[in-house]
VOPA-785648 format. One record per residue: residue in one letter; x negated, y, z negated of N, C-alpha, C, CB in turn. Coordinates in steps of 0.2 Angstrom, whole numbers, padded with zeros to 4 digits, always signed. Glycine has a CB too. Example, Ala and Ser with C-alpha at 12.3 -4.5 7.8 and 13.67 -1.06 7.14 Angstrom:
! VOPA-785648
A-0066-0028-0039-0062-0022-0039-0066-0016-0039-0057-0022-0045;S-0064-0011-0035-0068-0005-0036-0064+0000-0039-0070-0003-0029;
***
This chain:
! VOPA-785648
M-0100-0633-0452-0095-0639-0458-0092-0635-0460-0098-0644-0464;G-0087-0641-0460-0079-0639-0462-0078-0636-0469-0074-0644-0462;M-0072-0633-0470-0071-0633-0480-0072-0636-0483-0065-0633-0483;L-0069-0644-0479-0073-0650-0484-0076-0650-0486-0075-0655-0485;E-0080-0650-0482-0087-0655-0486-0091-0648-0487-0092-0661-0479;T-0090-0642-0485-0093-0638-0491-0087-0638-0498-0094-0628-0489;F-0083-0640-0499-0081-0640-0505-0084-0648-0508-0073-0639-0504;E-0086-0650-0505-0088-0658-0508-0093-0658-0510-0089-0663-0504;K-0098-0651-0505-0104-0651-0509-0103-0648-0513-0109-0649-0507;M-0102-0642-0516-0100-0637-0523-0099-0642-0528-0092-0632-0523;L-0094-0649-0524-0091-0654-0531-0098-0659-0534-0084-0661-0529;A-0100-0660-0528-0108-0665-0532-0111-0659-0535-0115-0670-0526;A-0114-0653-0531-0119-0650-0534-0116-0648-0542-0121-0644-0530;G-0110-0651-0545-0108-0651-0551-0104-0642-0554-0115-0655-0556;K-0100-0641-0549-0098-0633-0548-0089-0636-0550-0099-0628-0539;D-0086-0640-0554-0080-0642-0554-0075-0639-0559-0080-0649-0554;N-0069-0637-0556-0067-0633-0558-0059-0632-0557-0071-0628-0557;P-0056-0628-0560-0049-0631-0557-0046-0627-0548-0042-0628-0564;L-0051-0621-0548-0048-0619-0539-0052-0622-0536-0047-0611-0535;L-0059-0626-0536-0062-0632-0532-0059-0636-0531-0067-0634-0534;R-0053-0642-0535-0050-0646-0536-0045-0645-0532-0050-0647-0541;F-0040-0638-0534-0036-0636-0530-0036-0638-0523-0037-0631-0531;S-0043-0633-0518-0045-0635-0514-0045-0636-0509-0047-0636-0515;L-0049-0645-0514-0051-0651-0510-0042-0654-0509-0056-0657-0516;G-0040-0655-0515-0033-0657-0513-0031-0654-0506-0029-0654-0520;S-0029-0647-0506-0025-0644-0500-0029-0646-0495-0023-0636-0501;E-0036-0648-0496-0038-0648-0486-0038-0657-0486-0050-0641-0483;Y-0039-0662-0492-0036-0670-0492-0029-0667-0488-0036-0675-0501;F-0023-0664-0493-0017-0665-0491-0016-0663-0481-0013-0660-0498;K-0018-0659-0480-0019-0656-0473-0023-0660-0469-0022-0651-0473;L-0027-0666-0471-0030-0672-0467-0024-0679-0467-0038-0673-0471;G-0019-0674-0473-0014-0683-0471-0016-0689-0477-0017-0688-0462;Q-0022-0686-0480-0025-0691-0485-0023-0690-0490-0033-0692-0486;H-0015-0694-0493-0012-0692-0496-0016-0693-0507-0006-0696-0493;A-0021-0701-0506-0022-0701-0511-0029-0696-0513-0023-0707-0511;S-0032-0696-0509-0038-0692-0510-0035-0684-0513-0041-0690-0502;A-0029-0681-0511-0027-0675-0512-0024-0677-0518-0023-0672-0506;R-0022-0684-0520-0017-0683-0525-0024-0681-0533-0011-0692-0527;A-0028-0686-0531-0032-0685-0538-0035-0680-0537-0038-0690-0538;H-0038-0676-0532-0038-0670-0533-0036-0663-0536-0037-0669-0530;L-0027-0664-0535-0022-0661-0539-0023-0662-0545-0015-0664-0537;Q-0023-0667-0546-0022-0670-0552-0027-0669-0558-0022-0677-0550;A-0033-0670-0554-0041-0666-0559-0038-0658-0559-0051-0666-0554;A-0038-0655-0555-0035-0647-0556-0032-0645-0563-0029-0646-0550;L-0026-0651-0564-0022-0652-0568-0024-0652-0575-0018-0657-0567;D-0028-0658-0573-0031-0658-0580-0036-0653-0582-0034-0664-0581;F-0038-0649-0580-0041-0644-0580-0038-0638-0582-0044-0644-0576;D-0033-0637-0580-0027-0632-0580-0019-0635-0580-0028-0626-0573;P-0015-0638-0586-0009-0641-0584-0004-0635-0581-0007-0645-0589;G-0005-0628-0581+0000-0623-0582-0002-0621-0574+0000-0618-0589;Y-0007-0623-0568-0006-0621-0563-0002-0623-0560-0011-0621-0560;S+0002-0620-0557+0007-0619-0553+0010-0620-0547+0007-0616-0554;A+0003-0619-0544+0001-0620-0537+0000-0628-0534-0007-0616-0536;A-0004-0631-0540-0008-0637-0540-0001-0640-0542-0014-0638-0545;W+0004-0640-0546+0010-0644-0549+0014-0643-0540+0016-0640-0558;K+0015-0637-0538+0019-0637-0532+0016-0643-0525+0019-0628-0529;L+0010-0642-0525+0007-0645-0519+0006-0654-0521-0001-0642-0518;L+0004-0655-0528+0006-0662-0529+0009-0665-0528+0005-0665-0532;G+0018-0660-0530+0024-0665-0528+0025-0664-0521+0031-0664-0531;R+0023-0660-0515+0022-0661-0511+0019-0668-0508+0020-0656-0512;T+0012-0670-0509+0007-0674-0508+0010-0679-0511-0001-0671-0510;L+0015-0679-0515+0018-0687-0517+0023-0689-0512+0022-0686-0524;A+0028-0683-0512+0033-0684-0507+0033-0689-0501+0034-0678-0504;E+0028-0683-0499+0025-0686-0491+0023-0693-0491+0018-0683-0487;A+0017-0693-0498+0017-0703-0498+0023-0707-0498+0014-0706-0505;G+0030-0703-0500+0036-0708-0500+0038-0710-0508+0035-0715-0495;D+0033-0706-0512+0033-0708-0520+0038-0703-0523+0025-0707-0523;L+0043-0701-0522+0047-0697-0524+0049-0697-0531+0052-0698-0521;E+0049-0703-0534+0051-0703-0541+0045-0697-0546+0052-0712-0544;Q+0039-0699-0543+0034-0695-0547+0032-0689-0544+0028-0699-0547;A+0035-0686-0538+0035-0679-0534+0040-0677-0538+0037-0678-0526;R+0046-0680-0539+0052-0674-0543+0050-0675-0551+0061-0677-0542;E+0048-0677-0553+0043-0678-0561+0036-0673-0560+0039-0687-0562;A+0035-0674-0553+0028-0668-0556+0030-0660-0551+0017-0673-0551;Y+0037-0661-0551+0041-0653-0548+0043-0652-0556+0049-0654-0543;R+0045-0655-0558+0049-0654-0564+0045-0651-0568+0051-0659-0568;R+0037-0653-0570+0033-0653-0575+0028-0645-0572+0030-0661-0576;G+0030-0642-0565+0026-0640-0562+0032-0635-0565+0024-0641-0554;I+0038-0632-0562+0042-0629-0564+0042-0626-0570+0046-0632-0564;A+0041-0630-0577+0042-0629-0583+0034-0625-0585+0044-0637-0586;A+0029-0626-0580+0023-0625-0582+0023-0615-0576+0018-0633-0580;A+0028-0616-0572+0029-0609-0570+0031-0604-0573+0033-0608-0567;Q+0037-0606-0577+0041-0603-0579+0037-0601-0588+0048-0606-0578;E+0034-0603-0588+0031-0604-0595+0025-0597-0594+0027-0614-0595;K+0023-0598-0588+0016-0591-0585+0021-0586-0579+0006-0596-0578;G+0028-0585-0582+0031-0582-0578+0030-0581-0571+0031-0577-0580;D+0030-0588-0566+0027-0587-0561+0035-0590-0557+0019-0593-0560;L+0041-0585-0557+0046-0588-0556+0048-0589-0547+0050-0584-0560;Q+0043-0586-0544+0045-0588-0536+0043-0596-0537+0037-0583-0528;A+0038-0596-0539+0034-0606-0539+0039-0609-0540+0028-0609-0546;A+0042-0608-0546+0048-0612-0551+0053-0613-0546+0051-0607-0558;K+0057-0607-0542+0059-0606-0537+0060-0612-0533+0056-0601-0534;E+0052-0610-0531+0052-0614-0524+0053-0622-0525+0045-0613-0519;M+0049-0626-0531+0049-0631-0534+0057-0633-0538+0042-0630-0537;Q+0062-0630-0537+0067-0632-0540+0073-0634-0533+0070-0625-0546;V+0070-0630-0527+0074-0631-0522+0070-0638-0518+0073-0623-0519;F+0063-0641-0520+0060-0644-0519+0064-0651-0522+0054-0641-0521;A+0064-0651-0527+0066-0654-0534+0073-0657-0531+0067-0648-0540;R+0078-0652-0528+0084-0653-0529+0084-0659-0520+0090-0645-0529;R+0078-0657-0516+0080-0661-0510+0078-0668-0513+0076-0659-0501;I+0073-0667-0515+0071-0674-0517+0075-0678-0520+0066-0674-0520;E+0081-0677-0526+0085-0680-0528+0092-0681-0525+0085-0677-0534;K+0092-0678-0518+0098-0681-0513+0095-0688-0511+0098-0676-0506;Q+0086-0687-0510+0085-0694-0506+0086-0697-0511+0079-0697-0503;L+0086-0699-0517+0084-0704-0523+0089-0708-0524+0083-0701-0529;P+0093-0714-0523+0097-0718-0526+0103-0715-0533+0092-0722-0528;G+0107-0717-0533+0111-0713-0540+0111-0708-0540+0109-0714-0546;
***
């Protein structure tokens, strides 16, 4: 059984938590299943709005899905969350990703 199936079984068994949702989002992201990745990452952030790794992966997911405006917003919110927690490396990485997206957006 793969990791995705293991995580899905854990969720079905009621073991819902931010790390499980992040892990599910990550697995779906790897498979290119952006809608499922987005849903699980958003669920992780519903549990913990300060989860900077989830913000970062949500931004990547949205960018790869072509939703650049929402990706930029996810990065902005993630930067604020990371800075609030003192996670400066994650904040710096998301600032770089956000700038790349801004260059792709019109105007």
